[in-house]
C-alpha positions as CSV (number, residue, x, y, z in Angstrom):
1,M,-4.3,97.6,82.9
2,A,-5.8,95.0,80.6
3,T,-9.2,97.0,80.4
4,Y,-7.2,100.3,79.6
5,S,-5.5,98.5,76.9
6,L,-8.5,97.1,75.3
7,L,-10.4,100.6,75.5
8,L,-7.4,102.3,74.0
9,G,-7.2,99.7,71.2
10,I,-11.0,100.0,70.4
11,I,-10.7,103.9,70.4
12,V,-7.9,103.4,67.8
13,I,-9.9,101.2,65.7
14,I,-12.9,103.6,65.8
15,I,-10.9,106.7,64.8
16,S,-9.1,105.0,62.1
17,W,-12.6,103.7,60.9
18,K,-14.0,107.3,61.1
19,F,-11.2,109.4,59.9
20,F,-9.5,107.1,57.5
21,N,-12.4,104.7,56.5
22,D,-10.2,101.9,57.0
23,W,-11.1,100.0,60.0
24,A,-8.9,97.0,59.1
25,S,-5.6,99.2,59.5
26,G,-6.6,100.0,63.1
27,L,-7.3,96.5,63.8
28,A,-4.0,95.2,62.5
29,G,-2.3,97.8,64.5
30,F,-4.0,97.2,67.7
31,I,-3.0,93.3,67.4
32,Y,0.4,94.0,66.3
33,G,0.8,96.7,68.9
34,G,-0.4,94.3,71.7
35,V,1.9,91.5,70.5
36,L,4.9,93.8,70.7
37,F,3.8,95.1,74.0
38,W,3.4,91.8,75.7
39,S,6.4,90.4,74.0
40,F,8.6,93.3,75.5
41,K,6.8,92.6,78.9
42,L,7.9,89.0,78.9
43,F,11.3,89.7,77.8
44,V,11.7,92.0,80.8
45,Q,10.4,89.5,83.1
46,M,12.6,86.9,81.8
47,I,15.6,89.2,82.2
48,K,14.8,90.0,85.9
49,A,14.3,86.3,86.7
50,L,17.5,85.3,85.3
51,F,19.7,88.2,86.8
52,G,17.6,89.6,89.6
C-alpha cells in the first residue's frame, strides 16, 4: 500500500510538472493529501479501538 501511494504521488508530481509546469503544486498536493489520508485512517482506527 505504501509503495502504491508513493508511486501515485510521484506520478501526480510528474503530471503537474509536465502539463502545468508547476511541480511545487503537485508536491504540495501530494504531501497534503498524504497527511489527510493518514489522519483519516488514524481517526478510524481510534474509533474502532474505543468502540470496537
